[in-house]
MDTraj code that builds the backbone (N, CA, C; nanometers):
import mdtraj as md
import numpy as np

residues = "MET GLY GLY LYS CYS PRO HIS ARG LYS VAL LYS LYS ARG ARG TYR SER HIS LYS SER ALA ARG ARG THR LYS PHE GLU LEU MET GLY ASP ASP ALA VAL TYR ASP GLU LEU LYS LYS LEU ASP GLY GLU SER LYS SER LEU PRO VAL ASP GLU ASP LEU PRO GLY MET GLY GLN PHE TYR CYS LEU HIS CYS ASP ARG TYR PHE ALA ASN VAL GLU VAL ARG ASP GLU HIS PHE LYS THR LYS LYS HIS ARG ARG ARG VAL LYS ILE MET LEU GLY PRO ALA PRO HIS THR GLN LEU ASP ALA ASP LEU ALA ALA GLY MET GLY LEU PRO ASP ASN GLY PRO LYS LEU MET SER MET".split()
xyz = np.array([
    [0.0861, -0.1158, 0.0000],
    [0.0000, 0.0000, 0.0000],
    [0.0903, 0.1216, 0.0000],
    [0.1083, 0.2063, 0.0066],
    [0.2014, 0.3155, 0.0041],
    [0.2024, 0.3849, -0.1309],
    [0.3000, 0.4617, -0.1486],
    [0.3130, 0.5361, -0.2734],
    [0.2660, 0.6804, -0.2567],
    [0.2699, 0.7485, -0.3644],
    [0.2331, 0.8904, -0.3616],
    [0.0821, 0.9090, -0.3585],
    [0.0428, 1.0225, -0.3154],
    [-0.0995, 1.0586, -0.3117],
    [-0.1508, 1.0710, -0.4556],
    [-0.2635, 1.0074, -0.4905],
    [-0.3073, 1.0052, -0.6308],
    [-0.3510, 1.1411, -0.6858],
    [-0.3902, 1.2316, -0.6010],
    [-0.4379, 1.3597, -0.6542],
    [-0.3325, 1.4702, -0.6468],
    [-0.2068, 1.4344, -0.6271],
    [-0.1000, 1.5336, -0.6207],
    [-0.0838, 1.6050, -0.7552],
    [-0.0926, 1.5313, -0.8655],
    [-0.0776, 1.5920, -0.9982],
    [-0.1928, 1.6853, -1.0301],
    [-0.3095, 1.6535, -0.9803],
    [-0.4263, 1.7372, -1.0064],
    [-0.4075, 1.8744, -0.9427],
    [-0.3494, 1.8779, -0.8227],
    [-0.3250, 2.0057, -0.7569],
    [-0.2320, 2.0929, -0.8401],
    [-0.1253, 2.0334, -0.8934],
    [-0.0319, 2.1102, -0.9755],
    [-0.1008, 2.1635, -1.0996],
    [-0.1821, 2.0814, -1.1634],
    [-0.2518, 2.1230, -1.2846],
    [-0.3502, 2.2357, -1.2535],
    [-0.4158, 2.2263, -1.1388],
    [-0.5138, 2.3273, -1.1011],
    [-0.4454, 2.4621, -1.0800],
    [-0.3286, 2.4610, -1.0183],
    [-0.2577, 2.5855, -0.9921],
    [-0.2133, 2.6516, -1.1228],
    [-0.1544, 2.5742, -1.2130],
    [-0.1068, 2.6325, -1.3376],
    [-0.2242, 2.6804, -1.4226],
    [-0.3363, 2.6111, -1.4126],
    [-0.4550, 2.6524, -1.4872],
    [-0.5041, 2.7877, -1.4370],
    [-0.4998, 2.8082, -1.3046],
    [-0.5456, 2.9360, -1.2495],
    [-0.4569, 3.0507, -1.2961],
    [-0.3277, 3.0301, -1.2970],
    [-0.2394, 3.1393, -1.3379],
    [-0.2558, 3.1696, -1.4860],
    [-0.2780, 3.0682, -1.5676],
    [-0.3014, 3.0917, -1.7104],
    [-0.4316, 3.1665, -1.7300],
    [-0.5315, 3.1343, -1.6521],
    [-0.6620, 3.1987, -1.6632],
    [-0.6540, 3.3442, -1.6166],
    [-0.5732, 3.3685, -1.5134],
    [-0.5605, 3.5028, -1.4585],
    [-0.5030, 3.5989, -1.5620],
    [-0.4046, 3.5530, -1.6385],
    [-0.3419, 3.6408, -1.7371],
    [-0.4334, 3.6658, -1.8563],
    [-0.5344, 3.5821, -1.8749],
    [-0.6253, 3.6005, -1.9880],
    [-0.7056, 3.7296, -1.9743],
    [-0.7371, 3.7681, -1.8510],
    [-0.8239, 3.8824, -1.8288],
    [-0.7492, 4.0067, -1.7828],
    [-0.6192, 4.0139, -1.8064],
    [-0.5447, 4.1324, -1.7662],
    [-0.5884, 4.2523, -1.8495],
    [-0.5998, 4.3661, -1.7845],
    [-0.6427, 4.4884, -1.8503],
    [-0.5239, 4.5819, -1.8666],
    [-0.5410, 4.6806, -1.9541],
    [-0.4364, 4.7814, -1.9693],
    [-0.4301, 4.8642, -1.8412],
    [-0.3133, 4.9159, -1.8111],
    [-0.2971, 5.0002, -1.6944],
    [-0.3627, 5.1359, -1.7145],
    [-0.3773, 5.2094, -1.6049],
    [-0.4416, 5.3404, -1.6112],
    [-0.3689, 5.4350, -1.7057],
    [-0.2352, 5.4330, -1.7021],
    [-0.1603, 5.5259, -1.7872],
    [-0.1772, 5.4920, -1.9349],
    [-0.1855, 5.3635, -1.9707],
    [-0.2050, 5.3250, -2.1109],
    [-0.3439, 5.3638, -2.1601],
    [-0.4462, 5.3464, -2.0765],
    [-0.5825, 5.3851, -2.1137],
    [-0.5905, 5.5370, -2.1287],
    [-0.5254, 5.6094, -2.0379],
    [-0.5255, 5.7562, -2.0438],
    [-0.4617, 5.8043, -2.1745],
    [-0.3508, 5.7420, -2.2147],
    [-0.2854, 5.7790, -2.3399],
    [-0.3753, 5.7507, -2.4601],
    [-0.4462, 5.6374, -2.4588],
    [-0.5383, 5.6034, -2.5678],
    [-0.6502, 5.7065, -2.5776],
    [-0.7025, 5.7498, -2.4631],
    [-0.8099, 5.8493, -2.4636],
    [-0.7609, 5.9822, -2.5195],
    [-0.6411, 6.0224, -2.4837],
    [-0.5866, 6.1482, -2.5347],
    [-0.5567, 6.1392, -2.6837],
    [-0.5158, 6.0205, -2.7296],
    [-0.4841, 6.0021, -2.8711],
    [-0.6117, 6.0068, -2.9565],
    [-0.7202, 5.9502, -2.9067],
    [-0.8469, 5.9449, -2.9796],
    [-0.9403, 6.0573, -2.9366],
    [-0.8869, 6.1741, -2.9032],
    [-0.9610, 6.2815, -2.8379],
    [-1.0994, 6.3060, -2.8981],
    [-1.1119, 6.3306, -3.0277],
    [-1.2421, 6.3592, -3.0870],
    [-1.2832, 6.2577, -3.1920],
    [-1.1968, 6.1648, -3.2209],
    [-1.2234, 6.0684, -3.3276],
    [-1.3086, 5.9529, -3.2769],
    [-1.3960, 5.9027, -3.3628],
    [-1.4707, 5.7810, -3.3307],
    [-1.4633, 5.6918, -3.4538],
    [-1.3778, 5.5914, -3.4475],
    [-1.3630, 5.5029, -3.5618],
    [-1.4286, 5.3689, -3.5310],
    [-1.4713, 5.3001, -3.6354],
    [-1.5361, 5.1712, -3.6150],
    [-1.4313, 5.0663, -3.5773],
    [-1.4733, 4.9726, -3.4955],
    [-1.3825, 4.8681, -3.4482],
    [-1.3768, 4.7546, -3.5492],
    [-1.2616, 4.6926, -3.5676],
    [-1.2528, 4.5789, -3.6599],
    [-1.3242, 4.4569, -3.6020],
    [-1.3781, 4.3731, -3.6888],
    [-1.4480, 4.2524, -3.6454],
    [-1.3444, 4.1471, -3.6058],
    [-1.3600, 4.0940, -3.4851],
    [-1.2699, 3.9907, -3.4343],
    [-1.3551, 3.8806, -3.3729],
    [-1.3494, 3.7624, -3.4302],
    [-1.4344, 3.6521, -3.3859],
    [-1.3962, 3.5997, -3.2476],
    [-1.2754, 3.6252, -3.2021],
    [-1.2308, 3.5731, -3.0729],
    [-1.2823, 3.6565, -2.9555],
    [-1.3246, 3.7783, -2.9796],
    [-1.3698, 3.8657, -2.8725],
    [-1.5208, 3.8563, -2.8549],
    [-1.5711, 3.8881, -2.7355],
    [-1.7164, 3.8874, -2.7159],
    [-1.7835, 3.9906, -2.8057],
    [-1.8977, 3.9535, -2.8642],
    [-1.9717, 4.0452, -2.9503],
    [-1.8961, 4.0798, -3.0767],
    [-1.8090, 3.9905, -3.1217],
    [-1.7269, 4.0116, -3.2416],
    [-1.6387, 4.1362, -3.2297],
    [-1.6127, 4.1816, -3.1075],
    [-1.5257, 4.2961, -3.0844],
    [-1.5881, 4.4295, -3.1179],
    [-1.7212, 4.4369, -3.1290],
    [-1.7874, 4.5599, -3.1699],
    [-1.8328, 4.6470, -3.0534],
    [-1.8468, 4.5899, -2.9338],
    [-1.9009, 4.6637, -2.8192],
    [-1.7909, 4.6752, -2.7147],
    [-1.7258, 4.7922, -2.7105],
    [-1.6044, 4.8117, -2.6325],
    [-1.6180, 4.9345, -2.5443],
    [-1.5704, 4.9239, -2.4214],
    [-1.5627, 5.0388, -2.3311],
    [-1.4157, 5.0782, -2.3212],
    [-1.3824, 5.1928, -2.3756],
    [-1.2434, 5.2362, -2.3796],
    [-1.1911, 5.2705, -2.2409],
    [-1.2760, 5.3276, -2.1557],
    [-1.2310, 5.3661, -2.0221],
    [-1.1922, 5.2456, -1.9376],
    [-1.2697, 5.1373, -1.9502],
    [-1.2460, 5.0177, -1.8677],
    [-1.1688, 4.9102, -1.9426],
    [-1.1452, 4.9275, -2.0713],
    [-1.0729, 4.8309, -2.1542],
    [-1.1424, 4.6943, -2.1508],
    [-1.2744, 4.6941, -2.1800],
    [-1.3522, 4.5702, -2.1784],
    [-1.4380, 4.5603, -2.3028],
    [-1.4575, 4.4360, -2.3492],
    [-1.5481, 4.4076, -2.4600],
    [-1.6745, 4.3444, -2.4040],
    [-1.7885, 4.3691, -2.4708],
    [-1.9162, 4.3177, -2.4238],
    [-1.9860, 4.2412, -2.5356],
    [-2.0789, 4.1526, -2.4962],
    [-2.1465, 4.0645, -2.5908],
    [-2.2460, 4.1392, -2.6784],
    [-2.3149, 4.2401, -2.6239],
    [-2.4122, 4.3154, -2.7037],
    [-2.4288, 4.4557, -2.6471],
    [-2.5128, 4.5336, -2.7122],
    [-2.5304, 4.6742, -2.6758],
    [-2.5941, 4.6875, -2.5380],
    [-2.6914, 4.6020, -2.5075],
    [-2.7617, 4.6128, -2.3795],
    [-2.6664, 4.5932, -2.2619],
    [-2.5788, 4.4959, -2.2735],
    [-2.4834, 4.4690, -2.1653],
    [-2.3862, 4.5854, -2.1516],
    [-2.3424, 4.6400, -2.2646],
    [-2.2507, 4.7544, -2.2589],
    [-2.3194, 4.8756, -2.1963],
    [-2.4448, 4.9006, -2.2333],
    [-2.5167, 5.0147, -2.1764],
    [-2.5411, 4.9970, -2.0266],
    [-2.5660, 4.8736, -1.9822],
    [-2.5783, 4.8472, -1.8389],
    [-2.4453, 4.8743, -1.7687],
    [-2.3357, 4.8395, -1.8343],
    [-2.2036, 4.8644, -1.7775],
    [-2.1788, 5.0138, -1.7602],
    [-2.2257, 5.0938, -1.8553],
    [-2.2064, 5.2390, -1.8469],
    [-2.2745, 5.2977, -1.7231],
    [-2.3743, 5.2307, -1.6682],
    [-2.4470, 5.2806, -1.5518],
    [-2.3846, 5.2370, -1.4193],
    [-2.2866, 5.1496, -1.4234],
    [-2.2310, 5.0956, -1.2995],
    [-2.1386, 5.1950, -1.2301],
    [-2.1223, 5.1745, -1.1009],
    [-2.0357, 5.2604, -1.0202],
    [-1.8895, 5.2445, -1.0618],
    [-1.8507, 5.1216, -1.0967],
    [-1.7120, 5.0955, -1.1357],
    [-1.6747, 5.1757, -1.2608],
    [-1.7662, 5.1809, -1.3593],
    [-1.7397, 5.2553, -1.4824],
    [-1.7346, 5.4057, -1.4541],
    [-1.8291, 5.4540, -1.3747],
    [-1.8318, 5.5986, -1.3469],
    [-1.7068, 5.6429, -1.2715],
    [-1.6582, 5.5607, -1.1800],
    [-1.5338, 5.5940, -1.1101],
    [-1.4161, 5.5979, -1.2067],
    [-1.4141, 5.5025, -1.2980],
    [-1.3049, 5.4941, -1.3964],
    [-1.3051, 5.6170, -1.4870],
    [-1.4238, 5.6610, -1.5307],
    [-1.4344, 5.7804, -1.6153],
    [-1.3854, 5.9024, -1.5389],
    [-1.4221, 5.9113, -1.4123],
    [-1.3801, 6.0249, -1.3306],
    [-1.2280, 6.0295, -1.3171],
    [-1.1661, 5.9134, -1.3004],
    [-1.0196, 5.9068, -1.2909],
    [-0.9558, 5.9519, -1.4217],
    [-1.0124, 5.9071, -1.5351],
    [-0.9540, 5.9379, -1.6655],
    [-0.9735, 6.0838, -1.7060],
    [-1.0754, 6.1513, -1.6518],
    [-1.0963, 6.2927, -1.6827],
    [-1.0095, 6.3839, -1.5963],
    [-0.9545, 6.3301, -1.4896],
    [-0.8708, 6.4080, -1.3990],
    [-0.7284, 6.4217, -1.4513],
    [-0.6348, 6.4466, -1.3601],
    [-0.4940, 6.4579, -1.4020],
    [-0.4401, 6.3236, -1.4501],
    [-0.3300, 6.3302, -1.5217],
    [-0.2704, 6.2086, -1.5784],
    [-0.2256, 6.1143, -1.4668],
    [-0.2544, 5.9841, -1.4811],
    [-0.2085, 5.8879, -1.3801],
    [-0.0567, 5.8758, -1.3798],
    [-0.0041, 5.8208, -1.2727],
    [0.1408, 5.8052, -1.2612],
    [0.1923, 5.7036, -1.3622],
    [0.3104, 5.7291, -1.4143],
    [0.3728, 5.6392, -1.5106],
    [0.4954, 5.5743, -1.4464],
    [0.5585, 5.4859, -1.5197],
    [0.6788, 5.4193, -1.4686],
    [0.7922, 5.5200, -1.4505],
    [0.7986, 5.6208, -1.5373],
    [0.9015, 5.7239, -1.5242],
    [0.8850, 5.7993, -1.3922],
    [0.7601, 5.8319, -1.3562],
    [0.7361, 5.8990, -1.2283],
    [0.7832, 5.8132, -1.1112],
    [0.7558, 5.6837, -1.1186],
    [0.7953, 5.5933, -1.0107],
    [0.9472, 5.5858, -1.0005],
    [1.0161, 5.5805, -1.1146],
    [1.1626, 5.5747, -1.1126],
    [1.2221, 5.7020, -1.0541],
    [1.1684, 5.8164, -1.0903],
    [1.2193, 5.9424, -1.0372],
    [1.1959, 5.9527, -0.8871],
    [1.0808, 5.9052, -0.8401],
    [1.0508, 5.9099, -0.6973],
    [1.1435, 5.8185, -0.6184],
    [1.1872, 5.7106, -0.6804],
    [1.2768, 5.6162, -0.6123],
    [1.4228, 5.6575, -0.6238],
    [1.4498, 5.7677, -0.6929],
    [1.5870, 5.8128, -0.7077],
    [1.6619, 5.7406, -0.8168],
    [1.5910, 5.6839, -0.9107],
    [1.6552, 5.6097, -1.0185],
    [1.6495, 5.6858, -1.1507],
    [1.6330, 5.8170, -1.1453],
    [1.6231, 5.8964, -1.2668],
    [1.7594, 5.9236, -1.3273],
    [1.7609, 6.0140, -1.4239],
    [1.8857, 6.0516, -1.4887],
    [1.9766, 6.1236, -1.3892],
    [2.1061, 6.1004, -1.3946],
    [2.1960, 6.1647, -1.2979],
    [2.2099, 6.3141, -1.3274],
    [2.2210, 6.3915, -1.2218],
    [2.2433, 6.5354, -1.2352],
    [2.3841, 6.5638, -1.1865],
    [2.4776, 6.5767, -1.2811],
    [2.6182, 6.5948, -1.2451],
    [2.6589, 6.7407, -1.2331],
    [2.5659, 6.8316, -1.2472],
    [2.5973, 6.9723, -1.2342],
    [2.6559, 7.0274, -1.3618],
    [2.6951, 7.1552, -1.3611],
    [2.7503, 7.2171, -1.4825],
    [2.8882, 7.1604, -1.5155],
    [2.9150, 7.1520, -1.6443],
    [3.0466, 7.1022, -1.6869],
    [3.1546, 7.2069, -1.6583],
    [3.2692, 7.1597, -1.6175],
    [3.3811, 7.2493, -1.5920],
    [3.4612, 7.2695, -1.7190],
    [3.5337, 7.3764, -1.7257],
    [3.6148, 7.4042, -1.8447],
    [3.7269, 7.3012, -1.8548],
    [3.7526, 7.2552, -1.9737],
    [3.8608, 7.1597, -1.9902],
    [3.9874, 7.2323, -2.0356],
    [4.1030, 7.1856, -1.9938],
    [4.2274, 7.2522, -2.0306],
    [4.3085, 7.1712, -2.1250],
])
top = md.Topology()
chain = top.add_chain()
for i, resn in enumerate(residues, 1):
    res = top.add_residue(resn, chain, resSeq=i)
    for name in ("N", "CA", "C"):
        top.add_atom(name, md.element.get_by_symbol(name[0]), res)
traj = md.Trajectory(xyz[None], top)
């Protein structure tokens, strides 16, 4: 009788499956969405048809970086508190970027002062 536990492999598979699933739903960061909004300031272009996305990729919320199955679901999303908060953030000042974080940590460009005369 002995040996390894029979469901040990299942646990490993379950863990790797969760991490693969988690990366499937990653969204763009706040700074990337903010840049997209500024780039598309007044333009409204039609979205390309993509069979892999919900609703063939036609129903998209730019502020939240999400695709929806149909117009009704997207319009319901526009009424949610999560969407309204996101819009409020995007209309405010620009979110922090990686450059801001590097400068705050003291990892920015070196400031060596004025150059001295060479002889």
